[in-house]
C-alpha positions as CSV (number, residue, x, y, z in Angstrom):
1,M,0.0,0.0,0.0
2,A,1.2,3.5,-0.7
3,D,0.3,6.7,1.2
4,I,0.9,9.6,-1.2
5,G,1.5,13.0,0.4
6,A,1.8,11.3,3.8
7,G,2.6,14.5,5.7
8,S,3.6,13.8,9.3
9,G,2.4,10.1,8.9
10,R,-0.9,10.1,10.8
11,L,-2.7,8.0,8.2
12,T,0.5,6.0,7.5
13,L,0.6,5.0,11.2
14,D,-3.0,4.0,11.2
15,L,-2.4,1.8,8.1
16,I,0.6,0.1,9.8
17,R,-1.5,-0.6,12.9
18,K,-4.0,-2.3,10.7
19,G,-1.3,-4.6,9.4
20,H,-0.4,-3.1,6.1
21,D,3.1,-2.7,4.6
22,V,3.3,0.9,3.6
23,I,5.3,3.0,1.3
24,A,4.9,6.7,2.1
25,T,5.8,9.6,-0.2
26,E,6.3,13.3,0.5
27,A,7.4,16.1,-1.8
28,S,10.3,17.4,0.3
29,A,13.3,15.8,2.0
30,K,12.6,17.7,5.2
31,S,9.0,16.3,5.3
32,V,10.3,12.8,4.7
33,D,12.7,13.2,7.7
34,V,9.7,14.1,9.9
35,L,7.7,11.2,8.5
36,R,10.6,8.8,9.2
37,N,10.8,10.0,12.8
38,T,7.1,9.8,13.3
39,T,6.8,6.3,11.9
40,A,10.1,5.1,13.6
41,N,11.3,3.9,10.3
42,R,8.5,1.3,10.1
43,V,7.7,2.3,6.5
44,I,9.6,3.0,3.3
45,S,9.6,6.8,3.0
46,L,10.4,8.3,-0.4
47,V,10.9,11.8,-1.5
48,G,9.2,13.0,-4.6
49,D,6.1,14.5,-6.3
50,G,3.0,12.3,-6.1
51,L,3.3,8.9,-7.8
52,L,6.7,9.5,-9.3
53,P,8.7,7.9,-6.4
54,L,6.7,4.7,-7.1
55,K,7.7,4.5,-10.7
56,H,10.6,2.1,-10.2
57,R,9.3,0.3,-7.0
58,N,7.6,-3.1,-6.8
59,A,3.9,-2.9,-7.5
60,V,1.5,-1.8,-4.8
61,D,-2.1,-2.9,-4.8
62,V,-3.6,0.2,-3.3
63,V,-2.6,3.9,-3.5
64,V,-4.2,6.3,-0.9
65,V,-4.4,9.9,-1.8
66,A,-6.2,11.8,1.0
67,G,-6.2,15.0,3.0
68,M,-5.5,17.3,0.0
69,G,-7.4,19.7,-2.1
70,S,-8.9,18.8,-5.5
71,N,-6.2,20.3,-7.6
72,R,-3.4,18.3,-5.9
73,I,-5.4,15.1,-6.0
74,V,-6.1,15.5,-9.7
75,H,-2.5,16.2,-10.3
76,I,-1.4,13.0,-8.5
77,I,-4.0,10.8,-10.0
78,G,-3.0,12.2,-13.4
79,Q,0.5,10.7,-12.9
80,R,-0.9,7.2,-12.8
81,H,0.4,6.5,-16.3
82,V,4.0,6.5,-15.0
83,L,3.2,3.3,-13.0
84,P,3.9,0.0,-14.8
85,Y,0.9,-1.5,-12.9
86,N,-2.7,-0.6,-12.2
87,P,-3.5,-0.1,-8.5
88,V,-6.8,0.7,-6.9
89,F,-6.9,4.3,-5.7
90,F,-8.6,5.4,-2.5
91,I,-9.2,9.1,-2.8
92,Q,-10.5,11.5,-0.1
93,P,-10.3,15.2,-0.9
94,I,-10.7,17.8,1.9
95,Q,-12.3,20.2,-0.6
96,G,-13.4,20.2,-4.2
97,I,-15.6,17.1,-4.3
98,L,-17.1,18.2,-7.6
99,A,-13.8,18.8,-9.3
100,V,-12.4,15.4,-8.2
101,R,-15.6,13.6,-9.2
102,R,-15.7,15.3,-12.6
103,Y,-12.1,14.1,-13.2
104,L,-13.0,10.6,-12.3
105,Y,-16.0,10.7,-14.6
106,E,-14.1,12.2,-17.6
107,N,-11.2,9.7,-17.2
108,L,-13.4,6.7,-17.1
109,A,-12.7,5.7,-13.5
110,V,-14.4,2.6,-12.3
111,I,-15.9,3.3,-8.9
112,H,-15.7,0.2,-6.6
113,R,-16.7,2.0,-3.4
114,A,-18.0,5.4,-2.4
115,R,-18.8,6.9,0.9
116,L,-19.7,10.2,2.5
117,V,-18.2,10.8,5.9
118,E,-18.9,13.5,8.4
119,D,-16.0,14.4,10.8
120,D,-15.9,17.4,13.1
121,A,-18.8,19.1,11.3
122,R,-17.1,18.7,7.9
123,M,-18.2,16.5,5.1
124,Y,-15.9,14.4,3.0
125,A,-16.4,12.1,0.0
126,S,-14.2,9.1,-0.5
127,W,-13.9,6.8,-3.4
128,G,-12.2,3.5,-4.2
129,V,-11.5,3.6,-8.0
130,S,-9.5,2.0,-10.7
131,F,-8.7,3.1,-14.2
132,D,-8.9,-0.2,-16.1
133,G,-11.3,1.2,-18.6
134,I,-13.6,-1.8,-18.7
135,D,-16.8,-0.4,-17.3
136,A,-18.7,2.7,-18.4
137,P,-18.4,5.6,-15.9
138,I,-21.1,6.0,-13.3
139,A,-23.3,9.1,-13.8
140,M,-22.1,12.0,-11.7
141,F,-22.7,11.3,-8.0
142,A,-25.0,8.3,-8.6
143,E,-22.8,6.4,-6.1
144,F,-23.9,8.8,-3.3
145,S,-27.6,9.1,-4.0
146,Q,-28.6,6.5,-1.4
147,D,-26.2,7.7,1.2
148,P,-28.0,9.2,4.3
149,L,-25.5,12.1,4.2
150,W,-26.3,13.0,0.6
151,P,-29.0,15.7,1.3
152,E,-26.7,17.3,3.8
153,L,-23.8,17.3,1.4
154,C,-26.0,19.0,-1.3
155,F,-27.2,21.6,1.2
156,R,-23.7,22.5,2.4
157,E,-22.3,22.7,-1.2
158,Q,-25.1,25.0,-2.2
159,Q,-24.4,27.3,0.8
160,F,-20.7,27.3,0.0
161,R,-21.3,28.1,-3.7
162,R,-23.7,30.9,-2.8
163,H,-21.2,32.2,-0.3
164,K,-18.5,32.3,-3.0
165,L,-20.7,34.6,-5.1
166,T,-20.4,37.4,-2.5
167,F,-16.7,37.9,-3.2
168,P,-15.3,39.6,-6.2
169,L,-14.7,36.9,-8.9
170,S,-13.1,37.0,-12.2
171,Q,-15.4,36.3,-15.2
172,K,-14.0,32.7,-15.4
173,D,-14.5,32.0,-11.7
174,Y,-18.0,33.5,-11.8
175,K,-18.9,31.3,-14.7
176,K,-17.5,28.2,-13.0
177,T,-19.2,29.0,-9.7
178,L,-22.6,29.5,-11.4
179,E,-22.1,26.2,-13.3
180,E,-21.3,24.4,-10.0
181,L,-24.2,26.1,-8.2
182,G,-26.5,25.0,-11.0
183,Y,-25.3,21.5,-10.6
184,W,-25.9,21.4,-6.9
185,N,-29.4,22.9,-7.4
186,T,-30.3,20.1,-9.8
187,V,-29.2,17.2,-7.5
188,L,-31.7,18.0,-4.8
């Protein structure tokens, strides 16, 4: 298993406790030093951008990309082509659910598992996906429609989008925000 952008190693330690062998990556050498100290060298810690440190490593079955914004997650998942194998990705953005989901849809991700999670009054979406291209993509957000947290997620996203409209926005940001607000209005 690989924990990409492992930070200080909180998730990495949890994965170790659950019995997984973990490779953890971080972008800077200083962060990897902190990670090594935190995990007491119980993991292979690699320096590098996203999936690039895994390029010449033995195959991992699962890649975890969590605790980042949508742009960073999309950047990392976009690097999947450097891997000579096809792992399952577990993805959990801290923001930008719609952007990540749109990327998964447009890149024909096969969704194996999806969940909405509430933690400290924040809502997170998580997916287990692969990019083997066999199945057709699931319609946007169909995987969450039966989740009990779905109405709350839609409500919060609508409030967030409306709140964004109160700030000065460029024409491009204004158009994107209206598009996203329109999407969240249609899903209720």
